C-alpha positions in Angstrom: 47.9 -6.8 22.2 51.4 -5.7 21.0 51.4 -8.6 18.5 47.9 -7.6 17.2 49.2 -3.9 16.7 52.2 -5.2 14.8 50.0 -7.0 12.2 49.7 -5.3 8.8 46.3 -4.1 7.5 46.2 -7.1 5.1 46.7 -9.6 7.9 44.0 -7.9 10.0 41.6 -8.0 7.1 42.5 -11.7 6.6 41.8 -12.6 10.2 38.5 -10.7 10.2 37.4 -12.5 7.0 38.3 -15.9 8.5 36.4 -15.0 11.6 33.4 -13.9 9.6 33.5 -17.1 7.6 33.6 -19.1 10.8 30.6 -17.3 12.3 28.7 -17.8 9.0 29.6 -21.5 9.0 28.4 -22.0 12.6 25.2 -20.1 12.0 24.1 -21.6 8.7 25.3 -25.2 9.1 26.1 -26.1 12.7 23.3 -24.1 14.4 20.5 -25.7 12.2 22.0 -29.2 13.0 21.8 -28.4 16.7 18.2 -27.3 16.3 17.2 -30.4 14.4 18.9 -32.6 17.0 17.0 -31.0 19.8 13.6 -31.3 18.1 14.4 -35.1 17.4 15.5 -35.7 21.0 13.6 -38.0 23.4 12.9 -35.1 25.7 11.1 -33.0 23.1 9.3 -36.1 21.8 7.9 -36.6 25.3 6.7 -33.0 25.3 5.1 -33.5 21.8 3.2 -36.5 23.0 1.4 -34.3 25.5 -0.3 -32.2 22.8 -1.6 -34.9 20.5 -5.2 -34.7 21.8 -5.2 -31.0 21.2 -3.9 -31.5 17.6 -6.5 -34.2 16.9 -9.2 -31.7 18.1 -7.8 -29.0 15.8 -7.9 -31.3 12.9 -11.5 -32.3 13.6 -12.6 -28.6 13.8 -10.7 -27.9 10.5 -12.6 -30.8 8.8 -15.9 -29.5 10.2 -15.0 -26.0 8.9 -14.4 -27.4 5.4 -17.8 -29.1 5.5 -19.5 -25.9 6.5 -18.1 -24.2 3.4 -20.6 -26.2 1.5 -23.6 -25.3 3.6 -25.0 -23.1 0.8 -23.7 -25.0 -2.2 -27.2 -25.3 -3.6 -28.1 -21.6 -3.3 -26.9 -19.9 -6.5 -28.1 -17.7 -9.2 -29.6 -19.0 -12.3 -27.0 -20.4 -14.7 -27.5 -19.0 -18.2 -24.2 -20.3 -19.5 -20.7 -18.7 -19.7 -19.2 -16.2 -22.1 -16.2 -13.9 -22.4 -17.0 -10.3 -23.3 -14.3 -8.5 -25.4 -14.3 -5.2 -27.1 -12.8 -5.2 -30.7 -13.8 -1.6 -31.5 -11.3 0.1 -33.7 -11.9 3.3 -31.6 -10.2 1.6 -28.6 -13.1 2.4 -26.2 -12.2 2.4 -22.5 -14.6 0.2 -20.6 -12.9 -0.1 -17.1 -15.8 -1.7 -15.2 -16.1 -4.7 -17.6 -12.9 -6.1 -16.2 -14.2 -5.9 -12.7 -17.4 -7.7 -13.4 -17.8 -10.7 -11.2 -18.8 -14.1 -12.7 -19.7 -16.7 -10.1 -22.8 -18.5 -8.8 -23.3 -16.0 -6.0 -23.4 -12.9 -8.2 -26.5 -12.0 -10.2 -25.7 -9.5 -13.0 -28.7 -7.4 -13.4 -30.1 -4.2 -14.6 -29.9 -1.0 -12.6 -33.6 -1.2 -11.7 -33.2 -4.7 -10.3 -30.2 -3.7 -8.3 -32.2 -0.8 -6.9 -35.1 -3.0 -6.1 -32.9 -5.6 -4.4 -31.5 -2.8 -2.3 -35.0 -1.8 -1.2 -36.3 -5.4 -0.7 -33.2 -7.6 -0.3 -34.9 -10.8 1.1 -37.6 -10.8 -1.6 -35.1 -10.4 -4.5 -32.6 -12.7 -2.9 -35.3 -15.5 -2.9 -36.4 -14.7 -6.5 -33.1 -14.6 -8.2 -31.1 -17.2 -6.2 -33.8 -19.9 -6.3 -34.7 -19.9 -2.6 -38.2 -20.8 -1.7 -39.4 -18.4 1.1 -40.8 -21.2 3.4 -40.2 -22.8 6.7 -37.8 -25.4 5.3 -35.5 -22.7 3.8 -35.6 -20.7 7.0 -34.7 -23.8 9.0 -31.8 -24.6 6.8 -30.4 -21.0 7.0 -30.8 -21.0 10.8 -29.0 -24.3 11.1 -26.2 -23.1 9.0 -26.0 -19.9 11.2 -25.8 -22.0 14.3 -23.0 -24.2 12.7 -21.0 -21.2 11.8 -21.4 -19.7 15.4 -20.4 -23.1 16.9 -17.3 -23.3 14.7 -16.3 -19.7 15.7 -16.7 -20.5 19.4 -14.7 -23.8 19.0 -11.9 -21.9 17.4 -11.5 -19.6 20.5 -11.8 -22.5 22.8 -9.0 -24.3 21.0 -6.9 -21.1 20.8 -7.2 -20.8 24.6 -6.3 -24.5 25.1 -3.2 -24.0 22.9 -2.1 -21.1 25.0 -2.6 -23.1 28.2 -0.5 -25.9 26.8 2.3 -23.6 25.9 2.2 -22.1 29.4 2.3 -25.5 31.0 5.3 -26.7 29.1 7.2 -23.4 29.1 9.7 -24.7 31.7 10.5 -27.8 29.7 11.7 -26.1 26.7 14.9 -23.8 26.7 14.0 -20.2 27.1 16.3 -19.2 24.2 14.3 -21.3 21.8 11.0 -19.9 23.1 12.3 -16.4 22.4 13.7 -17.0 19.0 12.0 -20.0 17.6 8.4 -20.1 19.0 7.0 -20.7 15.5 9.3 -23.6 15.0 8.3 -25.0 18.4 4.6 -24.8 17.5 5.2 -26.4 14.2 7.2 -29.3 15.6 4.7 -29.8 18.3 2.0 -29.9 15.7 0.0 -27.0 17.3 -2.3 -25.8 14.6 -4.0 -22.5 14.4 -7.7 -23.0 13.6 -8.7 -20.0 11.4 -11.9 -18.9 10.0 -10.2 -16.4 7.7 -11.4 -18.4 4.6 -14.7 -19.3 6.1 -17.4 -16.8 5.6 -21.1 -16.4 5.5 -21.7 -16.5 1.7 -22.3 -13.0 0.2 -24.9 -12.8 -2.5 -24.5 -9.8 -4.9 -26.6 -8.0 -7.3 -24.2 -6.4 -9.7 -25.1 -3.8 -12.4 -22.6 -2.8 -15.0 -23.6 -0.3 -17.6 -23.6 -1.2 -21.2 -20.7 1.2 -21.8 -18.7 -0.3 -19.0 -18.1 3.0 -17.3 -20.2 2.6 -14.2 -21.1 -0.2 -11.7 
């Protein structure tokens, strides 16, 4: 302690800087090497082998979800071609709603009267403007698609519960420090995948009205 007190301010600063550099070196270089070594170890590989069936089931469900996204691929508004609308008026008119106009196969850009009628009789106008025949075959198709979406949603929750059960079962085989600070890395290394329906949706078909002046929608 006496020797430390006898050090000059410059020497103390030098020691602190060296200590900081050592800590930084250990954290940024040595620590990652130790983590990588653990995740490549035989013990962790053995743990990883216990979840392969679950990973395969997640992959199968993800593939199924991708297929479901095309369930309504043939239900679309009439295609009259594509065009870009621009305003070259020298009066610099402000048409804010033009920029927000949607252009896709599930949006029918229509007059205000059609939009109002679609609001009053949605199924009738959906069938009319999105080329859907209101018959038993169409109804069966939509019902089947609904059942497939519901089954995928249920499968997602079942796999999520299975993943949580796996993590609980192997909790004593993985160092608690890693579980506290690197759970995401553990899940990644194990191959545990989150099955998400975030990008899966029941298609939304829209009747959109934009005024000629571009000031209302």
